BALOBA-1460 file (C-alpha; in Angstrom, 3 decimals):
// residues 366
<rec num="1" residu="m" x="4.906" y="11.573" z="-25.435"/>
<rec num="2" residu="t" x="7.885" y="11.900" z="-23.456"/>
<rec num="3" residu="a" x="11.684" y="11.073" z="-24.180"/>
<rec num="4" residu="r" x="12.208" y="7.010" z="-23.697"/>
<rec num="5" residu="r" x="14.012" y="6.698" z="-20.443"/>
<rec num="6" residu="r" x="15.929" y="4.464" z="-18.145"/>
<rec num="7" residu="i" x="14.416" y="3.789" z="-15.033"/>
<rec num="8" residu="v" x="15.290" y="1.965" z="-12.201"/>
<rec num="9" residu="q" x="12.224" y="1.722" z="-9.677"/>
<rec num="10" residu="i" x="14.381" y="0.721" z="-6.264"/>
<rec num="11" residu="t" x="12.277" y="-1.549" z="-3.548"/>
<rec num="12" residu="p" x="13.485" y="-3.116" z="-0.098"/>
<rec num="13" residu="y" x="10.180" y="-5.792" z="-1.187"/>
<rec num="14" residu="y" x="8.700" y="-6.961" z="-4.563"/>
<rec num="15" residu="p" x="6.272" y="-9.659" z="-5.308"/>
<rec num="16" residu="p" x="5.822" y="-12.641" z="-4.789"/>
<rec num="17" residu="h" x="6.166" y="-10.728" z="-1.300"/>
<rec num="18" residu="l" x="3.033" y="-9.607" z="0.095"/>
<rec num="19" residu="g" x="2.300" y="-5.572" z="0.415"/>
<rec num="20" residu="g" x="0.882" y="-2.333" z="-0.680"/>
<rec num="21" residu="m" x="4.093" y="-1.013" z="-1.690"/>
<rec num="22" residu="e" x="5.402" y="-4.138" z="-3.520"/>
<rec num="23" residu="a" x="1.944" y="-4.309" z="-5.752"/>
<rec num="24" residu="v" x="2.554" y="-0.347" z="-6.001"/>
<rec num="25" residu="v" x="5.840" y="-0.552" z="-7.461"/>
<rec num="26" residu="q" x="5.125" y="-3.162" z="-9.460"/>
<rec num="27" residu="h" x="1.949" y="-1.789" z="-11.156"/>
<rec num="28" residu="l" x="3.987" y="1.417" z="-12.008"/>
<rec num="29" residu="a" x="6.826" y="-0.435" z="-13.776"/>
<rec num="30" residu="l" x="4.219" y="-2.171" z="-16.067"/>
<rec num="31" residu="q" x="2.728" y="1.343" z="-17.204"/>
<rec num="32" residu="q" x="5.994" y="2.402" z="-17.282"/>
<rec num="33" residu="a" x="7.300" y="-0.040" z="-19.624"/>
<rec num="34" residu="r" x="5.002" y="0.662" z="-22.047"/>
<rec num="35" residu="h" x="7.287" y="3.592" z="-23.327"/>
<rec num="36" residu="h" x="10.558" y="2.906" z="-21.342"/>
<rec num="37" residu="d" x="13.109" y="0.747" z="-20.080"/>
<rec num="38" residu="v" x="12.444" y="-0.354" z="-16.672"/>
<rec num="39" residu="t" x="14.758" y="-2.250" z="-14.192"/>
<rec num="40" residu="v" x="13.054" y="-3.293" z="-10.477"/>
<rec num="41" residu="l" x="15.799" y="-3.036" z="-8.408"/>
<rec num="42" residu="t" x="15.080" y="-5.568" z="-5.153"/>
<rec num="43" residu="t" x="15.960" y="-8.251" z="-2.398"/>
<rec num="44" residu="t" x="15.623" y="-11.874" z="-2.110"/>
<rec num="45" residu="v" x="13.426" y="-11.406" z="1.008"/>
<rec num="46" residu="g" x="10.314" y="-12.905" z="0.299"/>
<rec num="47" residu="a" x="10.983" y="-14.401" z="-2.767"/>
<rec num="48" residu="r" x="13.533" y="-17.039" z="-2.128"/>
<rec num="49" residu="d" x="12.353" y="-19.531" z="-5.060"/>
<rec num="50" residu="s" x="12.644" y="-16.362" z="-7.694"/>
<rec num="51" residu="p" x="14.690" y="-16.049" z="-10.147"/>
<rec num="52" residu="r" x="17.492" y="-13.132" z="-9.434"/>
<rec num="53" residu="r" x="17.443" y="-11.876" z="-12.772"/>
<rec num="54" residu="e" x="13.773" y="-12.478" z="-15.019"/>
<rec num="55" residu="l" x="12.002" y="-10.383" z="-17.570"/>
<rec num="56" residu="v" x="8.331" y="-10.109" z="-17.421"/>
<rec num="57" residu="h" x="6.211" y="-7.804" z="-19.668"/>
<rec num="58" residu="n" x="9.074" y="-5.594" z="-20.343"/>
<rec num="59" residu="v" x="10.386" y="-5.376" z="-16.994"/>
<rec num="60" residu="a" x="13.504" y="-6.531" z="-15.637"/>
<rec num="61" residu="t" x="13.867" y="-7.225" z="-12.369"/>
<rec num="62" residu="i" x="17.180" y="-7.885" z="-10.319"/>
<rec num="63" residu="r" x="16.918" y="-9.373" z="-6.757"/>
<rec num="64" residu="t" x="20.345" y="-8.936" z="-4.447"/>
<rec num="65" residu="t" x="20.638" y="-11.411" z="-1.569"/>
<rec num="66" residu="a" x="19.674" y="-10.230" z="1.743"/>
<rec num="67" residu="l" x="18.434" y="-11.240" z="5.543"/>
<rec num="68" residu="d" x="15.478" y="-9.761" z="7.010"/>
<rec num="69" residu="v" x="16.559" y="-8.285" z="10.310"/>
<rec num="70" residu="a" x="14.168" y="-6.850" z="12.608"/>
<rec num="71" residu="h" x="11.735" y="-6.662" z="9.567"/>
<rec num="72" residu="t" x="14.415" y="-4.926" z="7.829"/>
<rec num="73" residu="p" x="16.126" y="-6.292" z="4.344"/>
<rec num="74" residu="v" x="19.717" y="-6.157" z="4.701"/>
<rec num="75" residu="s" x="21.981" y="-5.943" z="1.517"/>
<rec num="76" residu="a" x="25.405" y="-5.854" z="0.735"/>
<rec num="77" residu="s" x="24.818" y="-5.750" z="-3.167"/>
<rec num="78" residu="v" x="22.027" y="-2.723" z="-3.318"/>
<rec num="79" residu="v" x="25.118" y="-0.239" z="-4.014"/>
<rec num="80" residu="p" x="27.725" y="-1.995" z="-6.358"/>
<rec num="81" residu="a" x="24.081" y="-3.213" z="-8.160"/>
<rec num="82" residu="l" x="23.253" y="0.749" z="-8.499"/>
<rec num="83" residu="l" x="26.553" y="2.075" z="-9.847"/>
<rec num="84" residu="r" x="26.510" y="-0.603" z="-12.500"/>
<rec num="85" residu="t" x="23.512" y="1.435" z="-14.026"/>
<rec num="86" residu="p" x="23.710" y="3.603" z="-16.604"/>
<rec num="87" residu="k" x="24.523" y="7.279" z="-15.584"/>
<rec num="88" residu="t" x="21.541" y="8.329" z="-17.406"/>
<rec num="89" residu="s" x="19.002" y="6.101" z="-15.548"/>
<rec num="90" residu="v" x="16.374" y="8.093" z="-13.181"/>
<rec num="91" residu="w" x="16.776" y="6.498" z="-9.975"/>
<rec num="92" residu="h" x="13.118" y="6.154" z="-8.078"/>
<rec num="93" residu="l" x="13.577" y="4.553" z="-4.364"/>
<rec num="94" residu="h" x="10.878" y="3.549" z="-2.663"/>
<rec num="95" residu="a" x="10.853" y="4.088" z="0.881"/>
<rec num="96" residu="a" x="9.130" y="2.728" z="4.166"/>
<rec num="97" residu="h" x="11.922" y="0.742" z="5.596"/>
<rec num="98" residu="a" x="15.428" y="1.474" z="7.115"/>
<rec num="99" residu="v" x="19.043" y="0.707" z="5.696"/>
<rec num="100" residu="l" x="18.081" y="0.633" z="1.566"/>
<rec num="101" residu="p" x="17.221" y="4.703" z="1.385"/>
<rec num="102" residu="e" x="20.928" y="5.435" z="2.890"/>
<rec num="103" residu="q" x="22.309" y="2.822" z="0.620"/>
<rec num="104" residu="v" x="20.769" y="5.169" z="-2.376"/>
<rec num="105" residu="a" x="21.597" y="8.491" z="-0.766"/>
<rec num="106" residu="l" x="25.537" y="6.916" z="-0.504"/>
<rec num="107" residu="a" x="25.483" y="5.737" z="-4.001"/>
<rec num="108" residu="a" x="23.537" y="8.806" z="-5.225"/>
<rec num="109" residu="a" x="26.362" y="10.835" z="-3.323"/>
<rec num="110" residu="v" x="29.388" y="8.964" z="-4.756"/>
<rec num="111" residu="r" x="28.147" y="9.412" z="-8.650"/>
<rec num="112" residu="r" x="26.603" y="12.796" z="-8.107"/>
<rec num="113" residu="q" x="23.267" y="11.088" z="-9.367"/>
<rec num="114" residu="p" x="20.188" y="12.303" z="-8.484"/>
<rec num="115" residu="f" x="17.324" y="10.337" z="-7.238"/>
<rec num="116" residu="l" x="13.661" y="10.494" z="-6.027"/>
<rec num="117" residu="l" x="12.158" y="9.450" z="-2.617"/>
<rec num="118" residu="h" x="8.517" y="7.511" z="-2.747"/>
<rec num="119" residu="f" x="7.378" y="7.946" z="0.720"/>
<rec num="120" residu="h" x="4.888" y="5.195" z="1.506"/>
<rec num="121" residu="l" x="4.016" y="5.747" z="4.844"/>
<rec num="122" residu="d" x="5.620" y="6.568" z="8.509"/>
<rec num="123" residu="v" x="5.993" y="3.778" z="10.716"/>
<rec num="124" residu="d" x="5.763" y="3.428" z="14.285"/>
<rec num="125" residu="q" x="8.444" y="1.912" z="16.369"/>
<rec num="126" residu="s" x="8.000" y="-1.943" z="17.527"/>
<rec num="127" residu="g" x="9.927" y="-4.859" z="18.704"/>
<rec num="128" residu="k" x="13.254" y="-4.934" z="20.643"/>
<rec num="129" residu="l" x="14.733" y="-2.620" z="18.420"/>
<rec num="130" residu="g" x="11.975" y="-0.428" z="17.910"/>
<rec num="131" residu="w" x="13.230" y="2.337" z="20.112"/>
<rec num="132" residu="l" x="16.033" y="3.192" z="17.672"/>
<rec num="133" residu="l" x="13.304" y="4.361" z="15.006"/>
<rec num="134" residu="p" x="12.647" y="7.963" z="16.490"/>
<rec num="135" residu="h" x="16.261" y="8.614" z="16.678"/>
<rec num="136" residu="y" x="16.847" y="6.801" z="12.752"/>
<rec num="137" residu="k" x="13.898" y="9.249" z="11.800"/>
<rec num="138" residu="q" x="15.760" y="12.776" z="12.952"/>
<rec num="139" residu="h" x="19.157" y="11.728" z="12.256"/>
<rec num="140" residu="v" x="19.516" y="9.639" z="9.354"/>
<rec num="141" residu="f" x="16.216" y="9.544" z="7.388"/>
<rec num="142" residu="g" x="15.505" y="13.081" z="7.413"/>
<rec num="143" residu="r" x="18.827" y="14.078" z="5.777"/>
<rec num="144" residu="v" x="18.195" y="11.162" z="3.054"/>
<rec num="145" residu="l" x="14.655" y="12.965" z="2.590"/>
<rec num="146" residu="r" x="16.146" y="16.321" z="1.947"/>
<rec num="147" residu="a" x="18.860" y="15.143" z="-0.574"/>
<rec num="148" residu="a" x="16.232" y="13.557" z="-2.998"/>
<rec num="149" residu="a" x="15.572" y="15.932" z="-5.786"/>
<rec num="150" residu="g" x="11.948" y="14.892" z="-5.240"/>
<rec num="151" residu="v" x="9.595" y="13.321" z="-2.600"/>
<rec num="152" residu="l" x="6.426" y="11.649" z="-3.953"/>
<rec num="153" residu="v" x="4.010" y="11.654" z="-1.362"/>
<rec num="154" residu="l" x="0.627" y="9.879" z="-1.451"/>
<rec num="155" residu="t" x="-1.465" y="12.755" z="0.025"/>
<rec num="156" residu="e" x="-1.905" y="16.480" z="0.932"/>
<rec num="157" residu="t" x="-1.624" y="15.327" z="4.595"/>
<rec num="158" residu="q" x="1.785" y="13.019" z="3.883"/>
<rec num="159" residu="r" x="2.704" y="16.580" z="2.263"/>
<rec num="160" residu="d" x="2.572" y="18.666" z="5.082"/>
<rec num="161" residu="f" x="3.819" y="15.897" z="7.617"/>
<rec num="162" residu="v" x="7.081" y="15.670" z="5.272"/>
<rec num="163" residu="r" x="7.537" y="19.017" z="5.302"/>
<rec num="164" residu="t" x="7.469" y="19.783" z="9.223"/>
<rec num="165" residu="a" x="9.060" y="16.372" z="10.343"/>
<rec num="166" residu="y" x="11.537" y="16.301" z="8.370"/>
<rec num="167" residu="r" x="12.107" y="20.108" z="7.241"/>
<rec num="168" residu="v" x="11.928" y="18.667" z="3.435"/>
<rec num="169" residu="d" x="11.593" y="22.270" z="0.931"/>
<rec num="170" residu="p" x="7.186" y="22.150" z="0.001"/>
<rec num="171" residu="a" x="9.202" y="22.779" z="-3.638"/>
<rec num="172" residu="r" x="10.556" y="19.310" z="-3.669"/>
<rec num="173" residu="i" x="7.305" y="17.795" z="-2.502"/>
<rec num="174" residu="f" x="4.507" y="16.021" z="-4.392"/>
<rec num="175" residu="a" x="1.616" y="14.417" z="-4.003"/>
<rec num="176" residu="v" x="0.760" y="11.325" z="-6.435"/>
<rec num="177" residu="p" x="-1.881" y="8.802" z="-5.210"/>
<rec num="178" residu="n" x="-1.830" y="5.313" z="-5.514"/>
<rec num="179" residu="g" x="-4.201" y="3.989" z="-8.219"/>
<rec num="180" residu="v" x="-6.138" y="0.681" z="-9.207"/>
<rec num="181" residu="a" x="-6.313" y="-1.514" z="-11.814"/>
<rec num="182" residu="a" x="-9.132" y="-1.684" z="-14.695"/>
<rec num="183" residu="e" x="-10.034" y="-5.339" z="-14.151"/>
<rec num="184" residu="f" x="-11.295" y="-4.531" z="-10.599"/>
<rec num="185" residu="f" x="-14.009" y="-2.000" z="-11.772"/>
<rec num="186" residu="l" x="-17.441" y="-3.694" z="-11.401"/>
<rec num="187" residu="p" x="-20.784" y="-1.787" z="-11.245"/>
<rec num="188" residu="p" x="-22.580" y="-1.449" z="-7.601"/>
<rec num="189" residu="r" x="-24.830" y="-4.376" z="-6.716"/>
<rec num="190" residu="a" x="-27.863" y="-4.912" z="-5.016"/>
<rec num="191" residu="r" x="-27.578" y="-7.446" z="-1.424"/>
<rec num="192" residu="r" x="-28.355" y="-10.483" z="-2.555"/>
<rec num="193" residu="e" x="-28.973" y="-12.163" z="0.779"/>
<rec num="194" residu="a" x="-30.283" y="-11.273" z="4.269"/>
<rec num="195" residu="v" x="-26.520" y="-12.009" z="5.713"/>
<rec num="196" residu="l" x="-24.637" y="-9.189" z="5.221"/>
<rec num="197" residu="r" x="-20.868" y="-10.203" z="3.829"/>
<rec num="198" residu="l" x="-18.022" y="-8.428" z="4.747"/>
<rec num="199" residu="l" x="-14.910" y="-8.513" z="3.318"/>
<rec num="200" residu="f" x="-11.329" y="-7.414" z="4.308"/>
<rec num="201" residu="v" x="-8.577" y="-7.687" z="2.006"/>
<rec num="202" residu="g" x="-4.601" y="-6.602" z="3.620"/>
<rec num="203" residu="r" x="-1.537" y="-8.106" z="4.999"/>
<rec num="204" residu="l" x="-2.536" y="-9.646" z="8.207"/>
<rec num="205" residu="s" x="0.253" y="-7.699" z="10.130"/>
<rec num="206" residu="p" x="-0.468" y="-5.177" z="13.556"/>
<rec num="207" residu="q" x="-0.684" y="-1.854" z="11.326"/>
<rec num="208" residu="k" x="-4.074" y="-3.131" z="9.777"/>
<rec num="209" residu="n" x="-5.508" y="-4.436" z="12.810"/>
<rec num="210" residu="l" x="-7.788" y="-7.019" z="11.795"/>
<rec num="211" residu="a" x="-7.912" y="-8.035" z="15.380"/>
<rec num="212" residu="r" x="-10.661" y="-4.906" z="15.890"/>
<rec num="213" residu="l" x="-12.828" y="-6.268" z="13.665"/>
<rec num="214" residu="l" x="-12.583" y="-9.565" z="14.962"/>
<rec num="215" residu="h" x="-13.210" y="-7.782" z="18.482"/>
<rec num="216" residu="a" x="-16.338" y="-5.510" z="16.635"/>
<rec num="217" residu="l" x="-18.078" y="-9.042" z="15.310"/>
<rec num="218" residu="p" x="-19.636" y="-10.521" z="18.351"/>
<rec num="219" residu="r" x="-21.248" y="-6.757" z="18.976"/>
<rec num="220" residu="v" x="-22.652" y="-6.767" z="15.697"/>
<rec num="221" residu="r" x="-26.496" y="-7.646" z="16.232"/>
<rec num="222" residu="q" x="-27.686" y="-7.858" z="12.669"/>
<rec num="223" residu="p" x="-26.445" y="-10.807" z="11.286"/>
<rec num="224" residu="v" x="-22.727" y="-10.984" z="9.247"/>
<rec num="225" residu="v" x="-20.264" y="-13.236" z="8.139"/>
<rec num="226" residu="l" x="-16.179" y="-12.189" z="7.088"/>
<rec num="227" residu="d" x="-14.450" y="-13.437" z="4.653"/>
<rec num="228" residu="v" x="-10.397" y="-12.158" z="5.030"/>
<rec num="229" residu="v" x="-7.782" y="-11.958" z="2.059"/>
<rec num="230" residu="g" x="-4.529" y="-12.137" z="2.578"/>
<rec num="231" residu="d" x="-1.639" y="-13.715" z="4.494"/>
<rec num="232" residu="g" x="0.851" y="-12.295" z="7.111"/>
<rec num="233" residu="e" x="3.023" y="-12.707" z="10.310"/>
<rec num="234" residu="q" x="-0.277" y="-12.605" z="12.428"/>
<rec num="235" residu="r" x="-2.303" y="-15.154" z="10.422"/>
<rec num="236" residu="q" x="-1.934" y="-17.801" z="13.178"/>
<rec num="237" residu="q" x="-2.572" y="-15.699" z="15.726"/>
<rec num="238" residu="l" x="-5.700" y="-14.270" z="14.382"/>
<rec num="239" residu="e" x="-6.951" y="-17.391" z="13.506"/>
<rec num="240" residu="e" x="-6.898" y="-18.451" z="16.979"/>
<rec num="241" residu="t" x="-8.608" y="-15.156" z="18.536"/>
<rec num="242" residu="a" x="-11.237" y="-16.482" z="15.895"/>
<rec num="243" residu="r" x="-11.643" y="-19.687" z="17.804"/>
<rec num="244" residu="q" x="-10.775" y="-18.700" z="20.886"/>
<rec num="245" residu="h" x="-13.577" y="-15.850" z="21.079"/>
<rec num="246" residu="g" x="-15.774" y="-18.389" z="19.153"/>
<rec num="247" residu="i" x="-16.329" y="-15.568" z="16.623"/>
<rec num="248" residu="p" x="-19.094" y="-17.276" z="14.351"/>
<rec num="249" residu="g" x="-18.747" y="-16.687" z="9.792"/>
<rec num="250" residu="v" x="-15.491" y="-16.004" z="9.680"/>
<rec num="251" residu="r" x="-13.501" y="-17.429" z="7.034"/>
<rec num="252" residu="f" x="-9.740" y="-17.202" z="6.119"/>
<rec num="253" residu="h" x="-8.831" y="-17.455" z="2.640"/>
<rec num="254" residu="g" x="-5.189" y="-16.750" z="2.728"/>
<rec num="255" residu="r" x="-3.705" y="-14.676" z="-0.235"/>
<rec num="256" residu="l" x="-5.733" y="-14.378" z="-3.071"/>
<rec num="257" residu="h" x="-4.922" y="-12.788" z="-6.945"/>
<rec num="258" residu="g" x="-7.039" y="-12.512" z="-10.217"/>
<rec num="259" residu="a" x="-10.055" y="-14.223" z="-10.546"/>
<rec num="260" residu="p" x="-10.561" y="-15.460" z="-6.659"/>
<rec num="261" residu="l" x="-9.356" y="-12.291" z="-5.868"/>
<rec num="262" residu="m" x="-12.292" y="-10.659" z="-8.248"/>
<rec num="263" residu="h" x="-14.780" y="-13.314" z="-7.099"/>
<rec num="264" residu="r" x="-14.928" y="-12.242" z="-3.131"/>
<rec num="265" residu="y" x="-14.892" y="-8.403" z="-4.123"/>
<rec num="266" residu="e" x="-17.799" y="-8.969" z="-6.450"/>
<rec num="267" residu="q" x="-19.730" y="-11.341" z="-3.654"/>
<rec num="268" residu="a" x="-19.090" y="-9.003" z="-0.934"/>
<rec num="269" residu="d" x="-21.660" y="-6.732" z="0.641"/>
<rec num="270" residu="l" x="-19.425" y="-4.113" z="2.561"/>
<rec num="271" residu="f" x="-15.322" y="-3.494" z="2.605"/>
<rec num="272" residu="v" x="-14.039" y="-3.242" z="6.230"/>
<rec num="273" residu="l" x="-10.943" y="-1.886" z="6.625"/>
<rec num="274" residu="p" x="-9.944" y="-1.668" z="10.735"/>
<rec num="275" residu="s" x="-6.329" y="0.163" z="10.108"/>
<rec num="276" residu="d" x="-4.701" y="1.588" z="13.011"/>
<rec num="277" residu="r" x="-3.120" y="3.889" z="9.817"/>
<rec num="278" residu="e" x="-2.494" y="3.725" z="6.222"/>
<rec num="279" residu="g" x="-0.562" y="5.499" z="3.386"/>
<rec num="280" residu="m" x="-3.153" y="5.073" z="0.830"/>
<rec num="281" residu="s" x="-4.925" y="1.923" z="0.940"/>
<rec num="282" residu="l" x="-4.671" y="-0.254" z="-2.299"/>
<rec num="283" residu="a" x="-7.271" y="-2.620" z="-1.033"/>
<rec num="284" residu="a" x="-9.853" y="0.279" z="-0.645"/>
<rec num="285" residu="l" x="-9.297" y="1.370" z="-3.878"/>
<rec num="286" residu="e" x="-9.774" y="-1.782" z="-5.419"/>
<rec num="287" residu="a" x="-13.161" y="-1.995" z="-3.246"/>
<rec num="288" residu="m" x="-14.207" y="0.911" z="-4.639"/>
<rec num="289" residu="a" x="-13.620" y="0.121" z="-7.927"/>
<rec num="290" residu="a" x="-15.509" y="-2.687" z="-7.243"/>
<rec num="291" residu="g" x="-18.690" y="-0.923" z="-6.764"/>
<rec num="292" residu="l" x="-18.134" y="-1.544" z="-2.918"/>
<rec num="293" residu="p" x="-19.127" y="0.685" z="0.065"/>
<rec num="294" residu="v" x="-15.902" y="1.041" z="1.996"/>
<rec num="295" residu="l" x="-15.985" y="0.980" z="6.319"/>
<rec num="296" residu="a" x="-13.036" y="2.355" z="7.787"/>
<rec num="297" residu="t" x="-11.479" y="3.483" z="11.110"/>
<rec num="298" residu="d" x="-10.822" y="7.183" z="10.783"/>
<rec num="299" residu="v" x="-6.657" y="7.565" z="11.037"/>
<rec num="300" residu="p" x="-4.605" y="9.130" z="8.832"/>
<rec num="301" residu="g" x="-4.395" y="7.603" z="5.259"/>
<rec num="302" residu="n" x="-8.295" y="6.377" z="5.439"/>
<rec num="303" residu="t" x="-9.473" y="10.460" z="5.877"/>
<rec num="304" residu="e" x="-8.161" y="11.775" z="3.182"/>
<rec num="305" residu="l" x="-8.611" y="8.689" z="0.566"/>
<rec num="306" residu="l" x="-12.287" y="8.015" z="2.166"/>
<rec num="307" residu="r" x="-13.805" y="11.281" z="3.730"/>
<rec num="308" residu="g" x="-17.440" y="11.999" z="1.662"/>
<rec num="309" residu="i" x="-17.315" y="8.852" z="-0.043"/>
<rec num="310" residu="g" x="-17.164" y="6.080" z="2.666"/>
<rec num="311" residu="a" x="-18.133" y="5.530" z="6.209"/>
<rec num="312" residu="l" x="-15.075" y="6.557" z="8.692"/>
<rec num="313" residu="t" x="-15.590" y="5.177" z="12.800"/>
<rec num="314" residu="p" x="-13.709" y="5.866" z="15.521"/>
<rec num="315" residu="t" x="-11.290" y="3.194" z="16.640"/>
<rec num="316" residu="d" x="-12.581" y="1.040" z="19.272"/>
<rec num="317" residu="p" x="-14.461" y="-1.974" z="18.474"/>
<rec num="318" residu="a" x="-18.361" y="-1.250" z="19.378"/>
<rec num="319" residu="a" x="-18.243" y="2.362" z="17.112"/>
<rec num="320" residu="l" x="-16.993" y="-0.054" z="14.463"/>
<rec num="321" residu="a" x="-19.756" y="-2.561" z="15.291"/>
<rec num="322" residu="a" x="-22.574" y="-0.115" z="15.389"/>
<rec num="323" residu="a" x="-21.400" y="1.159" z="12.060"/>
<rec num="324" residu="i" x="-21.650" y="-2.242" z="10.499"/>
<rec num="325" residu="d" x="-24.728" y="-2.812" z="11.984"/>
<rec num="326" residu="e" x="-25.609" y="0.682" z="10.406"/>
<rec num="327" residu="f" x="-24.992" y="-0.950" z="6.931"/>
<rec num="328" residu="a" x="-26.657" y="-4.261" z="7.652"/>
<rec num="329" residu="a" x="-29.958" y="-2.396" z="8.361"/>
<rec num="330" residu="d" x="-30.013" y="0.261" z="6.287"/>
<rec num="331" residu="e" x="-30.170" y="-0.849" z="2.255"/>
<rec num="332" residu="d" x="-30.392" y="2.288" z="0.939"/>
<rec num="333" residu="l" x="-27.746" y="3.333" z="2.985"/>
<rec num="334" residu="r" x="-25.565" y="0.643" z="1.867"/>
<rec num="335" residu="q" x="-26.497" y="1.209" z="-2.130"/>
<rec num="336" residu="r" x="-25.742" y="5.216" z="-1.720"/>
<rec num="337" residu="t" x="-21.931" y="4.504" z="-0.235"/>
<rec num="338" residu="a" x="-21.471" y="2.029" z="-2.729"/>
<rec num="339" residu="a" x="-22.186" y="4.426" z="-5.576"/>
<rec num="340" residu="a" x="-19.987" y="6.911" z="-3.966"/>
<rec num="341" residu="s" x="-16.929" y="4.291" z="-4.157"/>
<rec num="342" residu="a" x="-17.676" y="3.329" z="-7.692"/>
<rec num="343" residu="a" x="-17.900" y="7.070" z="-8.864"/>
<rec num="344" residu="a" x="-14.649" y="7.897" z="-6.838"/>
<rec num="345" residu="a" x="-12.664" y="5.162" z="-8.251"/>
<rec num="346" residu="r" x="-12.971" y="6.203" z="-11.586"/>
<rec num="347" residu="e" x="-10.310" y="9.291" z="-10.537"/>
<rec num="348" residu="f" x="-7.688" y="6.311" z="-9.736"/>
<rec num="349" residu="t" x="-6.183" y="4.464" z="-12.678"/>
<rec num="350" residu="w" x="-2.588" y="3.377" z="-12.856"/>
<rec num="351" residu="a" x="-2.098" y="5.026" z="-15.814"/>
<rec num="352" residu="a" x="-2.863" y="8.253" z="-14.718"/>
<rec num="353" residu="v" x="-0.722" y="7.795" z="-11.669"/>
<rec num="354" residu="a" x="2.103" y="7.025" z="-14.351"/>
<rec num="355" residu="r" x="1.340" y="10.351" z="-15.977"/>
<rec num="356" residu="r" x="1.555" y="12.141" z="-12.839"/>
<rec num="357" residu="v" x="4.837" y="10.440" z="-11.729"/>
<rec num="358" residu="e" x="6.265" y="11.225" z="-15.358"/>
<rec num="359" residu="d" x="5.148" y="15.053" z="-15.056"/>
<rec num="360" residu="v" x="7.650" y="14.869" z="-11.470"/>
<rec num="361" residu="y" x="10.655" y="13.500" z="-13.530"/>
<rec num="362" residu="a" x="10.216" y="15.997" z="-16.175"/>
<rec num="363" residu="e" x="10.537" y="18.425" z="-13.089"/>
<rec num="364" residu="v" x="12.849" y="17.830" z="-11.029"/>
<rec num="365" residu="l" x="15.267" y="15.784" z="-13.241"/>
<rec num="366" residu="p" x="18.068" y="17.035" z="-15.416"/>
């Protein structure tokens, strides 16, 4: 057992805000709170009705007032809040957005405080200010990465990317995967009916590209239905796409948790992930644990997680439709892929992830 630490998980968003990074921080904090004093320092974006300070399952949460500017939370209170933490604290920064990483690096420099940076995903430029992103990455974010005492990445491919794109010392880069909660584990199941029940779980955002799956469905020859679990800025647009194209059998359930979410995993026959890119999809890990075969686009993040386990397809809708038809027509293929999912998922638990994170702390922090 390692010595008890004070750990500050620093994240731009946190539940009830919806997203994979938020879930990672929450699961990691809950695991660490079993043995350490854990605080989550975050913002009010997506959590306006939540308490500014609360203690839940031994995890203290502090939400600083923030504005969401171009999908980036901006809070003037982050640096003062950091400087008020005990000097012996572990600062664990989760990064996928601008501004917050620079604030943490600034506070760390002022106090000569080491910090770790958890690299979740390298985002592409979008929106009116998207042209600034390449310059930000090169001249600002790269310096923050190089200033960190250690950089946690999700895959070996991300390790190589961070090393080459941001010139981070490879000795300070550590690959630690995402995990899956124990309640998601179910045995593989036989198909219940002739119609193949597809499931998508995730944020309805451009990166997840549910539109790709919607455009594939009219090309599918076998009878299928699709359950969509999740919410996000594209929900109305995607529902309209399904209506305009007359795509039958598509149901949008919104955001689900607990038993209703588990029911969707249990009732599904095939999990489909049509993303443009991923860090390491929590929903795919959940589907694997639930004994579902996983069909995903062959893109960074999906490839590393699912190669040799799930089915990977090119990103065009026609290829995705053909793969769905193959699973619908071949029950033996579906069951073999489901068994591979269930076996692989056993390697990904949040308890194991938390132990690996603590190993990084022990290696890079005084």
